[in-house]
N, C-alpha and C positions, 0 to 999 in steps of 0.2 A: 530385681529377679527373674527378670523373662530373658535377659540377656545373657546372664549367667547361665542359665540352664540352653540354651542355642548353643553358647561356645561350648558346653560340656558335651552335647550332642553333636557337633561338630567334629570334637575330637575322637569321640568314640565310634562316629561313622569313618572318617578318614584312617583308623586303624584296623575296623574291619573291609574296607576298600583295599586298603595295600594289602592284609592280608588275604584276601581272597582271590585278588586279580595278581597278586604276586610283585606288585609295585614297590619300590625305595621306601618304606613307610616315613624315614626322615625326609625325604624332599616333599612329601605332601604335608609333614606336619611341620616343614619350613614355610610352606606356601600357606598353611592354613592359618598358622600363627600370624603371618605376617597383615591375611586378611583380618582376619579375628582382631586384631590388635588394632587395626586402621578405622574398622567400621565398628565395632562395640566401644572403643577407649578413646582416652585422649592421648595414647602414644603415638610417636612418629616412630618413621623406618629406625632411627639408630637407637630407639629406647628397644625394639623388639630385637635386634642384632645384638645388642649388651647383653640380651639373655642366653644368648648362646655359649655353653661351655666350655671356655678356651685350655681350663687347667685341664678339661677329662679328655680333650680333644689332644694335650700334648703326651699326655699321660699313656692313652691307648696308643698313638702312633709312636711313641717313644720303645714302648714295651714291642709292639709287633713287629717295630723295625729291626731291634736288636735281636728278638729270636727269629726271625725271619735271613737274618744273616746267619745264625748260628745252624737253621736248615740248609739253608743256598750252600755253605760252605761243606756239609754232611757231618759236620757236629752230632747232630742231633740222632741220626741215622747212626750214627759209629758209637754213640752210646748205647742204643737198644740193642745193637749187635754184642757188644762189650756185656752188657747186662744179661743178654739171653746165653752168651755163651757160660758164664757162669752160675748159671741158675742149676742145681742139682736138688733133687727134692722129690716126695713121693706125690702123687696124683693130686691126694686132696688140700696140698697148699699151691697147687699150680694157680688157680684163682687170684688167692690171697696175693702171690707174687705178678700175676698179671694188675692187681688194683693198684701195688705199689709203682710198678713201672709206669704205669699209664697215667696215674695222680701225678708223679712226677712231670711228665710231658707235658701232661695239660696245664700246669702250674705255669708253664714258660710263655706264657702270654694269653695265647690264643686255647679255649678249651676242646674246639673241635680237632687240635693236633692229636688229642689221646685217639682218634680214631685212626691211626698208623697200627694199634696194635689190634684191631679188631679181627682183621684177615688173619693176623700172626695166632690169635689167640685161637680162632675157631680152629683152625689146623690143630692145631697142639690138642686143644678138645677132643677132635677126630681119632688124634693117635694115642690119646692115655685113657679114652671113654668117661671124658670128663663132660656131664650133660651143656647142652649147649644154652640152656637159657640160663645155669649157673653162670656160665663166662661169661656171658654175653654182657648179663646184669652186674658183674663185678666188673667189666671194662666200663660200662656207664656209670655205674657209681664211683669208678676213679676219676672219670671226667667231669662228674659233679665236683667232687672233692676237690680234685687241683685248680677246677675254675674259680673258684672263691680264693684262692690264695692270693695273697697282695699285689702280688706279681700278674694275675689273671684275670681274664676279661670280666666276669661276673662280681670279681671281689672288690675288681677297681668300680665298676658303675656302682654297688650297692654302698660302698662306703663312702666313697667319691661325693656321691649325691646326699647321703646323710649328712656329712659334716658340711655340705655346702649349706646346709639349711641350720645348723650348729646343734647336732646331734653328735655327740662326741661318741662313735661306735670305734672300736679299735679294730682294726683289719686281721689284726691276729685272731683276738677273740670270735670272729665275723669266721675266720677259717678254721677255728678249732672247734665253732659248734657244729660248722660245716662236716669236718672230718669225722668228727663222732657220730652224727646223725647218718653218714653213708658206712660206715663200720659197722653199723647196729644191722643196717639194711643190709650189708655184706651177710652177718651172721643168720639173719632169717632166712637169705636165700639158699644159705649153705644147710640151713635144717630143712629146706622146702624142696631143693633139687640135687643136693649135694652128700644123701646119708649115708649111700654106699660108696662111697671114697674111703669113709673110715675104716680102718682096717685093712686097707689093702695095700698090699706091698711091692706094687708097681714100680721099681725106681726108675727115675725120669733124667737124663741128662738132655736139657736143649740149650743145641749148639747151633747156629746160624748157619757155618757152614758143615755142619758135620753128617750131612746124608739126608734123608728122606723123612722130616717132619710131618710131611702132608699125608699118605696115606699107605696102608700094607692091608690094607682088608679088613681093620679093625672097624666096630661100631662105636659110634660115639653115643651118649646119653644113659646116665645113671636112672636111679629111681624107675627101672623097666620100661622107659620111655620110648624106647626103641628108636633113638636120633641117628644111629650109626648108618653105616652102609656105605662104599665108594660112589658117590657119585659126585655130577657137575655143582657147581653152586654158582651163585651169582655173582660175587665177589671174590672169591678166589680158586683156583684151581687146584681137585685133588689127584694129582696125578703123581706116581710111584717116587720121581724125582721131585717132588715140589719142595721148595725151599719155606722154611716159615718165617721170613723177614719178606714174602711178596708181599706187594703191597703199598708198603710204608712209603714210599714216597709219592705215589700220587695222595694219599691221606694227608698227610704234610701239604703237598700243594694246596688242597682244600681249606686245611683248617687255617692257613698264613694267607686271610685276606680274597682269596680269589671267589668265594660262593659265599652267600648268606645261610645263616643258619638253618632257615626253613628250605632252601634250595638243593644243600650239599648235599650230594651224595656223588660218590667217588666209586671209579672203577677201577678195584684192587687189582685187577690182572693185569692194567694197563704198564706196571712197572715194577721192577725186581730190584733187590739188593743183589749184589756178585756174592755176598754169602763170606766174602775171603775173610781171615783175621788179622787184617794190615794193622799196621803200629798206628797212633793217631798220629796224624802230622801235625808242624809247628801251628799253622792257624788254628787247627780244632784244638789241641792243649791250651792256645793263648783264650779262645772263648771258652772253654772250660774254666778256667781259671776267673772269668768275667763272670761266668755264671754264677761259680761260687764268691765270687768278690760280691756282686749285686745283692745277692741273701745277706750274707754277713755285713753289707754297709746299710741295709735296712735295718736288720737288727742291732745291730752296734749303735746306730743314729738315734733309732727309736730308745734303745736302751738309758741314752742318754738324757733324754727329753724332747729331743729334736722330730720335727716333722721332716722325713726324708721326701724328696721328690722324685719318685721310681723312674717318674718318664724322663727328667733330665739325666740321670745315671743311666740309663738306658741308652741316650741319644750319645753319651759320652765313651761308653764304652763301643756303641755302633761305630763314632767317628773312627775310634783308635784301628778297630777293624779293618772300616774300609779303607785306610791309610795304608795298613799293612795288607790288605788285599784287595784294590780297588774293583776289580771284575764281581767278586760276593757283592760286596757294597753296594754296584751301582742293580746287579741283579735284585736286591731286596729291596729297593727302593718302590717297586710294582707291588710288590707284597704287604705293602703297609695297609691296614686294617681298616683304609678308609668307608669302605660302606657302613662296619659298626659305627665311626666317628659319626657320619652323616646321620646314622638312626638313632643314636645316643643323644646326638647334638639335635636333630630336629623336635625329637618328643619333651626334652627339658626346656625346649624354647617354648614349646607351645603351651607347656605346663608354666612356664614363667609368665606368659600371656594370661594364663586364665585366674594365677596367684593375685596378680594385677589389680584386675577385673573382679575379684572377690569369688571365684567362682570355687576355686578351694576350701575356701572358708564356708562356703554354701553346703559343701560336702562335710565339711566337719559338723555345721548344726543338725545335719542327716545323720551322723553317728551317734552325735546326742542324742538326738532323739530315739535311738534304740534303747539307749536308758541302762546299758552296763557297757562299758568300754572293753569288757573281756570278751561280750559277746560281737562286740563290732571288729574287735582285732581277728576273731576268730573267722567272720563271715569275710573280712577284706582277705587273711588267706585263704581261704577258700576261691574266692573269686582269681586272685592269683595264680593257684593250681589248674583251675579250669581251663581258663584261657590260654595259660603257658604249654600245655598239653597239646595245643594245637598251633599256637601262633610261638612268635620269635621271646625266647627265654628274654635275653637281654632286652628287647624291647620293654617287655612287661616289667623287669625290674626299675628302670628308666622310667616308664610312667607311674606305677602303681607306688614307690617308694616316697616322691612328694605328696601326692595324694593322701598317706597318710601322714601326712605331717598333725593337719587340723585335729585328729583323733587323739594326736600324743599331747597337740598343744592343747586340748580339753581337760588334760590330766588324767591321773589314775592308771597309765600304763607308760612303763619305761620305755622311752624312745629305742634304745639299742637294743631291746630284747625283741620288740614288735619289727622293727625294721629287718634283724639280723632272721626272726620265725619267717618273714615274707619272702625275702630274697631266699629260702633254704627252701622253703614252702612251694615256690615258684620252678626250683629247679630240680626238684626229687619225681616232678611226674614225666622227665623226658624219657624216662625208658617207655613211653608209649609207642607203637609204630607209625603216629600219626606225628613224631617227631623225627629229629635227623637220628639222632642216637638209638633209639629203636629201632625206625626203619633199615639203621645200617646192619644191626643183629642180625636181621630177617636176609637181608640180602646178602650177607656173607655166610649163611648157613645152606645146610646142602637141601635140596630143593624138596624133598620127601619129608623134612622138618620143619617146615615155613609154616604151614598150616597151626600146627600145635605152638610153635614160636608166637605168631602172630596172636592166638588165643589167651595165652601167658603173658605175654608184653601188654595187651590192652586190659587184662584182670588186673597186672600188678601195675601200671600207672595209673589206671583210671581209680585203683583203692589210694592211692597216694593219694588223690584230691581231697580225700577226707581225712585218711591214718596220718598225712603230713601235719595239717593244720593240728587234729589232735593233741599229737605226738609234741610240737613245738611251741602250740601255746600252752598245751599242759605242763611240758615238763620245761618250759624256759621263760615265758613270759607273766605263768601265776608264779611261779616261786620267784622272779625281780619284782613283782608288785608286794608280795609278802616282805622280801627281806632287802 
C-alpha cells in the first residue's frame, strides 16, 4: 500500500508542479510514469509505452489537422462573416445568436477556436447596449457546449477515455447533456444580466463589412450596470470605423494548437478581416462540403451500429484538401494540436501505470469507505470542478475520468452518467477569470468595466464548483441510478 500511495502522491505533485511552473504536464507525466513504473512495479519500458493512448492521438491529430486546414484556407473566417452578415434580430437575441455561432466553431476540433467570437461579441454588445457579462458568458457557454461535440476536444477525451475503460458512453448523449446544461446556464445569465433587453425594439443588422459595429458613443451594460462608454479595450479597438470581425484570425491561430489552454490569451488587435462580402472560393466550398460530410458520415455510421473513426475520416478529408491546395495543407501541419496530444497521452500513460500497480483500486476502496456511492460521486465532481477552475480542463478530464472507474466498478453508480457529469462539471467552471475563457472576457471588455466583470466571473465560476455537481449529480446520476 505504501508504494501505491507514493505513486499517487507523485502523480498529484507532477500535476501541481506543472500547473504552477507552466511546464507541459504531459512531459512530466511521461517521465513520471516511466520512473514510477520502473521503480515500483515489474513493468518494463515497453509495457509503460504501451499505455500511451495511440487511438486518442490519431483522433486528436486528425481532427485538429482537418480543421486547421479549414482555418488556414479561410473557410472558418468566411463562415463567420457569412453568418454574421445574415443575422438580423433584436438586441435581446444577440447573445443567443453568438451562442449558436460560437458553439458551431468550438465543435470544429478545438474549443478555443470559439474565442474568435469574443472580440466580435464585445463590440456588438457595446453597439447595441447588451451587458458585457451576458455576452461574455454566452460565448463561454457556447465554447463549453461545442467542446463536448463528438468532433471536439472535450468530447473526444471524455468519451474515448470512458470507452477505453469499457464504459459505453455515447458521444451524442454526452454532447446532448452538455448542450442542455449550457442552455440552462444561458437562460440563467439572461435572467441575471439581460432582463432590460426584453421589450426593447432596437433592430439589429450585423454585417461584417457594413460599417461601424465598433463604437458610436453608445454605452453597454444593461441592468443599469453602466458598462458602456467609448474607451480602449485590451483586446479590441473601439474606434468609429471598427469592424466587428476584428481579431478573429489571431484568436483562431491560438485555438489551433499554438498555445495550451492555460496559457492562450490572444491579442485581438493584431489582425483583422477585410470584412468584404466575397463569395466562397472553390477550396472553401469543398471544405464546407467535407465539414458537412464529416458530421453526416459520423451520424449515419453510428445509426447503422458502427463505431466511426472520426480521426481517420478527418485525415481522409484533410488529405484530399491537401492534394487540391498543397500550400494550406502544408501550413496546417504545424497546427496539429500536439500539445494536447502530449498532455492527454502523458496523463493517461501515468494513469495506466497506476492501474497496473493497483493504486487506482486503492482509490476505489477509499470511495467505498465513504459509504454512499452518490456522495462519492458528488465529491469527485466537486474536485473536478475546483481543480479545473485553475488548471487545464483537458488535463483534468484525462486524469479524473480513469480515476472514477473504481467508484463505477464498486457498483451503484451508472458509469455513463457519472463520467458525463464529471466531464461537464469540470468544464462549467471555465467562466472563472482564472481560466482562459473568463480571462478573455475580461481582456476584451472596456477598461472601466473590467473590475465589475472580474467580480461577476469569479462569483459565477466559483459558484459552479458546487452548483454544477448538485445539478449534474442530482439531475443525471440520481435518475440514472433509479431508472
